[in-house]
N, C-alpha and C positions, 0 to 999 in steps of 0.2 A: 237226205239230210244226215248230218254227222253229229255225234255227241263228243264233246271234249270235257273231261272231268278231272279236276285236280284238287287234292286236299292237303292241308298243312297244319300242323300243330303250332299254336301260338302261345307265348309266355305270359298271357294276361287273361283276365276273365272275358267271357263272351260279351258282356256289356262294354268293357273297355275296347275290345276289338271292333265292335259295331260302331261305337262312338267315334273311333278313329276314322272310319270310312265315311261317317256322316258329316265330318267337319270340312270347312273350306281348305283346299290344298291337297286333299286326298288324291284326286285325279292326277294332279301335277306330280305327286310323289310316285305314282304308279306308272307313269310314262317312262319306258326304257330310255336312257340317255342317248342311245345310239339312233333312236328314231327322230326324224324331223317332223314334229307335230306342233301345230300352233292352235291354241284355243281361240276360236272366233267368237263364241258366245257360251256363257255358262250361267245357269241359275244358282250355282253354288249350293245345290241341294240334291239329295237322292230320293226325295219324297215324290209321291205320285204327281205326274204332270211336269216335273222339272225336265229341262232339255239341256243337252250339251252338243255344241257344234264345233268340230275341229277340222283343220286342214292338214292333210298328211302329204308331205312332199316326198316324191320318189324320183330322184334325178331331176330332169327338166319338167316332169309332169307332177300334178298334184290331184288328190281326190278329196272331196268333202264328205265327212261322216257326221250324220246327225243321229243322236240317240235320245230316246224318250224313256224316262224312269217311271216305273209302275210297280204294283204289287208290294208296296212298302209295308212291312210289319216291324215296328220299332224294336230293336234289339235282336231281331231274328233274320230278316231277309230283305232284299230289294232286287229288282230286275231292271236291266236296261235293254231295250230293243232297238235295232237299227231302223230308222225311218228312211234314210237314204245313205248310200255308201257302197263299198266295194263288194259286199256279199249279197247273194240272192236272199239269204236269211241269216239273221244274227240275233239270238235271244240269250242273254247272259244273266243268269241268276246267281247272286252272291248270298251265301247262307253262313251263319255262325252257329256253332253248337257248343255246349258245355261238355268238357271232358275232365273230370276231377277238379283240380284247382286251376286248370288251364282252359283253353278253348281250341276249337278247330275251325279253320276257314275253308269253305267249300266253294269253288268256282265251277259252275255247271253251265256249259255253253252248247246250245244247239245251233248249228250253222249249216249253210249250204252255199257252195260256190256257183258262180255263173257257169253254165255248161258242165255241171258236175258229172253227169254220166260219162262224158268223153274226156275228162280232165284228170286222169290218174296221177300224172306228174305234178300238176298243181295241187292236188290233194295231199300228196306227200310233202311238198314244200310248205303248205299251209300248216300241217301238223308240226313240222320242225319249227316254224315261226312261233306257233302257239306254245310249244314246249319251252322255247327260249324266253318268251315274254313272261309266262307265268312262273318260271323259275326265278326270274328277276323280281316280279311283283311280290311273290311270297317271301323271298329273302329280304327285300327292302322292308316289307311290312313287319316282319319279325325283328329286324335290326332297329327300326324306328321305335317300335313298341318297347323293346328292351331298354333303349336309351331313355325314353321318357319314364319308364317304370322306376328308374333309379331315383326319381324325384316325386314319386306318387304322393308322398306325404306333404309336399310343398303346395302352396296355393298357386293357381295359374297366375302368370305374370302379364302385366300390361307393358308392351314393348314398342318403342318407336324406332324406326329403321330408315336411314338415308341410303340411297343407292339400291332401293328395293327392286328396281327393274333390271339390274345387272345380273350377270351369271351367278354370283354368290347370293345376291339379294333375293332372287326368285326362289332358289332352292331353299334358302334359310327361312323365308317367309312361309313357304308351304310346310316345311318341317316343323316350325313352331306352331302354326295354326292347327295342324293335325294333332299336335300334342296338347291342345286345349288353351294355348296362350292367345292373347288379344294383341294383334299386330297393327300398328299404325304407320304407314309409309309417310315420309316427308317428301313433298313434291314441289316443283318449282312453278307450276302453273295451277290454274283453278282447282282447288282442293275439293274432292268429293267427300261425302260423309265417311268418317273414319280416317281421313287423310289430314296431314298437317302441312300448312303452307310455309315455305321459306325461300329466300333468294340470296344466294351467296354474294352476287355482284352488288346488290343494294344493302347487304348486311341486315336484312330484315327476317323476322321469324315470328310465328304465332306462339309466343311464349306461354300464353294461357293454356294452349292445347297440350303442352308438355308437363303441366302440373299433374302430379300424381302418377307419372310413369314409374314403373319399377326398374326399367332398364332402357338405355338408349344405345343403339348400335349404329356406328357411323362408318359406312362403306363407300360413300360417294367420292368421286375424284375423276379428273380428266384422264382418259385412257393414255397409257404410256407408249402404246404402239404408234407407229407413224414417224416420219422423218423429224428429227429433233432440230427444228429451226429455233431461233431465239424466242420467237413468239410461242411456239409449241412448249418449250421448256418453261416459259413464264406461266402458261396455263396449267401445266402439270403441278408446278409448285403452288401457285396461288389458289387453285381449286382445293387443294388439301389444307394448306395453312389457313386460308381465309374461312373455309367451311368449318374447320375444327375450332378456330378461334370464336366464331359466331356461336357454335353449339356450347362450347365450354363456358363462355361468359354468360350465356343465357341460362344454362343449367345452374350455374353458381348463384344466380340471383333469384331462383324460384323459392317460393314459400315451402313447397313440398317437392324437393328434388328427387331424382331417381337414386336408387341405392348404388347403381353401377353405370358407368359410362365406358362403353367398349369402343375405343377409337382406333381404327385399324392403322397398321403400318405395313412394312414389307421387309423381306430378307435383304433387300437392297441396302438396308441400314448398315450391313457389314461390309459392303463394297466387294471388290475382287480380292479374295483371301486365300486362294489355293486350296490345298487338301487338308489343312489343319482344322480340327473339329472346333466349332463355335457354339456356345450356348448363350443364354440371356445375360450372362455376366461379361461377355466379350464386348469390347469397346466399338465405337462407331468407326466405319471405314472411311475411305476417301472416294471422291468422285461425285458426279451430279446427283445420282439417286441416293447415295448415303447422306448428302447434305439435305436433300428434300425430306428424307425420312426423319432425320434428326429434328428439323424445324417442325415437321408434321406432329411428332410426338410432343415436342415442347409446347405446342399451341394448346394442348389439353390441360396445361398446368392450372388455369383458373378453377377448373372443376375439382382437381385434387386439393387445391388450397381451401376450397369450400367444404372439404370433408367427404366428397363423393369418391367412392372406390373407382379408380381409373385403370383400365386394362388396355394394353397395346398389342394386339395380335400382329406379330411380324409374319406375314403370310408368304409362303413359298410359291412354287409353280403349281397351280391348281390343275389337276388332271380331270378333264371332261371333254367328251367329243362335241359338246355344245358350245365350246368357246375356249379361248386361251391358246396356249402353246400346242396342246394335243390336237385340237381341231385343225390347226395349220399344218401339223406334221402328218396327219392321217393320209391325205391324198398322195403326196410323194412316196410315202412308205408303202401304201397299197399298190402303187404302180411299180414298186421295186426300185425306186429312185432315191430312197433314204439312205442316210449314213452319218458318219461322224462330222461334226461341225468344228472347223478350226483344228486345234491340236487334239481335241477330244478329252483333254485332261481336266477341263473346267467342271466343277461340281454343279449338279442340278439338285436343289433341295425341293423335292416335289411333295405333294399331298393330294389325296383323292378328294373330290368335291363332297362326298358323303362324310369323310372324316373332318372336313372343314366345318360343316353345319353341326356335327356332333361336338366339335371343340368349342363352338360359340355357345351352345347350350351349357357345356361344362363350365366355362368361365363365368357365365352370368349366374349360375347356381352355386358356385363355390366361393364363399366370401374370403377365403385365404389367398386367392389369386389376385395379384395386382401388378402394375408395371408391365414391362415387356414379357410376352409369352410367345415363343416360337410356334407358329402353326405350320409345321412341316412333318413329313413322315419320319419314322425313326431310322430309316436307312437311306440317306442321300447317296447318289451315285455319280461317277464321272459321266460326261456326255457320251463317251464311247460305250459304256455299259448301258446307258439309257437307249441308245440306238440299237444295240444288239438285242436288248430285251423286247423293245417294240417290234422289231423285225421278227423275232421268234414268236411273239403272240399273234402277229398277223400272218405268219407263215410266208414271209417275204424276205428276200435278201436285204442286207443293210450295209452294202460296201461302197456306195457312191458318195465320196466325201464332198463337203462344201468348204472350200478353202477360205481361210481367214481373209485373204485379199478380196475375194468375191463378196463376202459379207460386208466388209468396210466400203467397198465400191457401191454396192446396191443399197445399203441401209444406213451408212454413215455411223454416227456416234451411237444411235439407238441400237443398231445391230451389233456393234462392237460390245456395248454394255450388256445387252440382254442375251446374246448368243455366245460370245467369246469369253465372257467373264463369269465367275461363279463363286460360291462359297459353300462349305460343308457345314450346314446349320442343323443342329439337332434339337428336338423338342423336350429339353430337360425338365422344364416346369410342368408340362402336361404329364410327362411320365411319372414324376415324383408325386403329383397330386392324384394319381390313379386313373388317368384317362385311358380308355381301352380303344386302340385302333382297330377298326374293321379291316383295314388294308395295310398291314405292317410292312409289306415288301412291294417293290415296284411291279413285279409280275402279277401279284394278286390284285393290286390296284387297277392295272390296265385291263386285266380280264374282267373285273367287276364292272368297270366303266364301259367296256366295249361288248360285254356279253359273250365273251369267248372263252 
């Protein structure tokens, strides 16, 4: 049997640290983004008897891990023990202790590997995996607590979210709930307790369930990937415009409307604009996505007319190995087959997933922010610099180009717009309002998201 012990100082009281771990979403926040882990069952508790079952995918194979929580002492400790899973033994005790005005998080793991006496190589590899995982867990815990502590004097918020099952929605929901906020997803089918029913096609919504919300965050929309047939383009536009119209008109008619309606948009608003720097004062561009984004933002006007603060996050390329552009790029780059796309001069206005969720908290908590707000990192880069940096982080060459003609042939208008066009979009409003980026450069963002 082997002991793994890791301690980290945290910027909040022991009570705040323990409460963060006890809230729904804590496990999801602590799963490294580079691991393919699916929660099969969760009791959403760390108290005695609660269970968590997850499926861990490793290439074509998967393993099921079931953990039982026990030895719960409120404000001090809890333990999870593997009931079934990849280890011969796994007992993980989480403790929090007070240290002056702050606290210390202690992770104490007793574990044993199958065939441990004859598996020295596996033991070394396991130690490296645990080091990497707990480095991530402690860094994310510290960062999340720091961000929430900025608003510790504010009351917890009641927040409705559309698109809560998507890449951004899942991360944002877990981030907000661990911060003590009450999140209510909008769903299209039978609503469970705490969920709100709506249907864009029928233009129906449970308006009564939206009464008294402090904030509504609108993320839902037809994915823009896939070949852009006329039917696909119609779905991309209508899902955004019709959904926003339904929400905006409903919120405008409430007796107790939210203080803020955060209705997302995208940097596609600016169109293909070359290397010139663009901020929120820059005008709309040309092309299909620019037209969609303009109509998408305009659809929220009824809420603004009713006196609700409306924010339009114009979201850039979200970096996460769990989805989006980075997920698609990882395999070819890991195989040494990555490189510049087209000319390589087109700008990529990226942002890490962790900075996305932090930016959402920032805009709902800061009353001075309204209208368009660029959700991009502070240093957009041309595609050739992106390819070089990703190859460097992965320790792989990045010299195999993808010609523009091949992109157009294989992907049509969608590939031409998403891969061959770009804009140098900077987050001026976020910066002026004091938002602190965890990942201000592309290399820092990639290393954080990939654990490298």
